[in-house]
SELO-971517 format. One line per field, with one value per residue (C-alpha): residue number from 0; residue in one letter; x, z, y. Coordinates in pm, whole numbers, plus 32768, in hexadecimal, padded with zeros to 4 digits. Each point is the difference from the previous one (the first is absolute). Example, Ala and Ser with C-alpha at 12.3 -4.5 7.8 and 13.67 -1.06 7.14 Angstrom:
k (0_1) $
r (A_S) $
xx (84CE_8089) $
zz (830C_7FBE) $
yy (7E3E_8158) $
***
This chain:
k (0_1_2_3_4_5_6_7_8_9_10_11_12_13_14_15_16_17_18_19_20_21_22_23_24_25_26_27_28_29_30_31_32_33_34_35_36_37_38_39_40_41_42_43_44_45_46_47_48_49_50_51_52_53_54_55_56_57_58_59_60_61_62_63_64_65_66_67_68_69_70_71_72_73_74_75_76_77_78_79_80_81_82_83_84_85_86_87_88_89_90_91_92_93_94_95_96_97_98_99_100_101_102_103_104_105_106_107_108_109_110_111_112_113_114_115_116_117_118_119_120_121_122_123_124_125_126_127_128_129_130_131_132_133_134_135_136_137_138_139_140_141_142_143_144_145_146_147_148_149_150_151_152_153_154_155_156_157_158_159_160_161_162_163_164_165_166_167_168_169_170_171_172_173_174_175_176_177_178_179_180_181_182_183_184_185_186_187_188_189_190_191_192_193_194_195_196_197_198_199_200_201_202_203_204_205_206_207_208_209_210_211_212_213_214_215_216_217) $
r (M_V_N_T_I_E_T_E_H_V_V_I_R_S_I_A_V_S_E_M_S_N_N_V_Y_L_I_T_A_K_E_T_G_A_Q_V_L_I_D_A_A_D_D_I_D_A_I_T_G_L_V_S_A_G_A_A_D_T_S_A_E_P_V_L_H_A_I_I_T_T_H_R_H_W_D_H_I_R_A_L_P_G_A_S_A_A_F_P_D_A_M_T_I_A_G_V_D_D_A_A_A_I_T_E_A_E_G_V_E_I_A_R_T_V_D_H_L_D_V_G_D_F_G_G_F_A_L_Q_A_I_S_L_R_G_H_T_P_G_S_V_A_L_L_L_R_D_G_G_G_T_I_L_F_S_G_D_S_L_F_P_G_G_P_G_K_T_A_N_S_A_D_F_T_S_L_M_D_D_L_E_E_R_V_F_G_E_L_P_D_E_T_Q_V_L_P_G_H_G_D_G_T_T_L_G_A_E_R_P_K_L_A_E_W_R_E_R_G_W) $
xx (1638_8024_7ED4_7FDD_7F45_800D_7FB2_8020_8176_8087_7FEF_800C_807D_8002_806B_7FD5_8141_806B_7F3B_7F49_7F83_809C_7F97_8118_7F90_80AA_7F83_806F_7FBC_7F89_809D_814C_8051_8034_7FCA_7FD4_8004_7F34_806E_811F_7F6F_809F_8073_80F4_7FE4_7E89_8035_8100_7F13_7EE9_80D8_805F_7E92_7FB7_80CB_7ED5_7F32_80C7_80A2_810B_8133_7F88_80C5_7FBF_8013_7FAD_7FC1_7F07_7FC3_7EB0_8077_8115_7F76_80E6_7F10_7FFF_8178_80A5_8052_8066_8178_7FDF_7F27_80EF_8122_7F41_7F90_8116_7F7D_7EAA_7FD0_7F9A_7EE1_7F47_7F3E_80D5_7FB3_8041_8138_8104_7F60_8000_8171_8054_7F40_8075_8138_7F6B_8027_7EBA_8059_7EC3_7F0B_7E9D_7F04_7E8F_7F99_815D_7FEB_80F1_7FFB_8087_7FE6_7EA9_7F49_8015_7FC9_7F97_805B_7EEF_8088_7F28_8091_7FAA_805B_8163_806A_806C_7F01_7FA5_7EF3_8045_7EFA_7FF9_7F18_7FD7_7EF8_7F04_8024_80B7_80BE_8087_811A_7FAE_8115_7F88_7F39_7EB5_7F67_7EA7_7F4F_80D5_8144_8149_8074_806B_80B8_7F25_7ECE_80C8_8092_7EA8_7F6A_811F_7FCE_7E87_8020_80EF_7F2A_7EC5_80A3_8105_7F64_7E86_7FE3_80BF_7FCE_7ECA_7F49_807E_8167_8095_80C0_8122_807F_8140_7F59_7ED1_7EF4_7FB2_7EC9_7F74_7FCB_7E8E_7FEA_80B2_7F76_7EBB_80CF_80CB_7F28_8003_817E_8010_7F18_80BB_814A_8156) $
zz (D9F2_80FA_80D9_8098_812B_8046_814A_8069_8041_7F6C_7ED2_8032_7EDA_8003_7F27_801E_7FDD_8001_7FC1_8147_7F93_8126_801C_8019_806D_7FD7_80BF_7F7D_80AD_7EFE_80A5_8083_7F1A_812A_7FA5_80BB_7F61_80A4_7FC6_7F0C_7FA2_7EB2_7EAD_8055_7EA3_802A_8158_7F89_7EE5_80FB_80CC_7EC6_7F9A_8151_7F95_7F2C_813C_808B_7F8F_810C_7FE5_8059_8112_8074_817A_8068_7F91_80F1_800F_808A_8065_7FDE_7EFE_7EDA_7EF3_8097_8022_7ECB_7F69_8148_7FC2_7EA6_807A_811C_7F0A_7F06_810E_8107_80B5_803C_8164_801C_80F6_807F_812C_8132_800F_7E8E_7FC5_8062_7F22_7ED8_8034_801F_7EC4_7F1C_80A6_8018_814C_807B_806A_80C8_80A5_8052_80FF_8031_7FD3_7FA5_7F0C_7EEE_7F6F_7E9E_7FA8_7F69_809B_812C_8022_8140_803B_807A_807C_7F8E_809B_7F61_7E91_807F_815D_7F85_7EF2_7FEE_7F46_7FA9_8032_7F30_8066_7EFC_7F9D_80F7_7F78_8076_7F38_8096_7F59_809C_7F7E_8013_8140_7F65_7EAB_7F65_809C_812F_80C4_7F74_801A_8156_8065_8121_80CC_80FD_7EEE_7F62_814B_8032_7EA8_8022_8157_7F78_7ECE_80CD_810D_7F42_7EA8_7FFF_8162_7FB2_7E92_7F3F_7EF9_7EEF_803A_7EC0_802A_7F13_8034_7FA4_7EE3_7F28_800A_8118_80D2_8117_816E_7FD2_7EFC_80E2_8158_7FE4_7FC3_8143_80B7_7ECC_7FF9_816F_7FC6_7ECE_80BC_7F6D) $
yy (A2AB_811B_804F_8159_808D_8175_80A9_8169_7FF6_7EBC_7F1D_7E86_7F34_7E84_7EDE_7E88_7F35_7E91_7EC3_8046_8158_80B6_816A_8101_815A_8152_8130_8154_814B_80FC_8130_7F7C_7EDD_7F19_7E93_7EB8_7EA7_7EEC_7E96_7FD4_7EB1_7FA4_8089_8116_8094_802B_8097_80FF_8056_8036_80EC_80BE_8019_809D_812D_8067_802C_8124_8143_7FD4_7F22_7EA1_7F50_7E9C_801E_7E9D_7E9B_7F63_7E88_7F94_7EA3_7F01_7F0D_7FB8_8075_8160_802F_7F69_8153_80A4_7FD4_8097_811E_804C_8009_80D6_80F7_7FFB_8133_7F66_7F83_7E93_7FCE_7ECC_7F83_7FC3_7E8B_7FC0_80D3_7EFC_7EF7_80F0_804D_7E90_7FA8_8118_808E_815E_80AF_809A_8161_8043_7F17_8066_7F84_803C_816E_807C_8123_8061_815F_7FFD_816F_8037_7EDA_7F18_7E8A_7F52_7E95_7F18_7EB3_7EDC_7EC7_7EB5_7FEB_8035_8071_8156_804D_816F_80BD_816A_810D_813C_811A_8112_80F7_7F76_7E9E_7ECA_7EFC_7EBF_7F40_7EB1_7F1F_7E97_8033_806F_7FBD_801B_7ED9_7FBF_800C_7F85_7E99_7F83_7EC4_7F93_805D_80CC_80DB_8024_8072_80F5_8096_8016_80A1_8106_8042_802F_80D6_80C4_8023_7FD2_8089_813F_805C_806C_7F38_80E8_7F90_7F77_7EB9_7FC3_7E9C_7F4C_7F41_803C_8107_80F2_8022_80DA_7FB8_803E_7EED_7F07_805C_7F34_7EC4_8005_7F02_7F20_800C_7FA1_7EDD_7F8C_7FFE_7FD1) $
***
């Protein structure tokens, strides 16, 4: 099933793939046809179908400009070689501290690395990287601002009900610190959160639980 969110200038389509229900997102600019794929997790046939379906969202010629990986974990990168082969002109992008691990695991060279607050302009919309250290060292969320609203593609760093899994208390503290400072401290309650697995949420729905998450720990 393809889920769709429409804003003033873009359409976001998503599918869930693999036995782990990984979310794969495609952003398409209505006016220019520019597209970005977030997390080529699994099932290359489903991913190419998603990109093709995005053509319906624009009257312009759709072009996949980039494939962005939110973090290095294997369940988010299994289809990256296939996606890179299917869309050779699409730039591969990942967080600076996860890029080498992604290349080592899947043999795909990361063409551009991003760090905290780096911005990519894709011709019709921009995405800002927010580094959220803890789930992996180089995990990044991607912030889309459009039509007065904000949407955060949070990877596995933020879900309804809490932060993503961490390996130890130091990583948990790092992730919570980044979430509180860089996400909840900067973005409004109306921000939609689209995670790497499962359903979305809003920052307003999750904000009252921050102290509970801290207390609960990793």
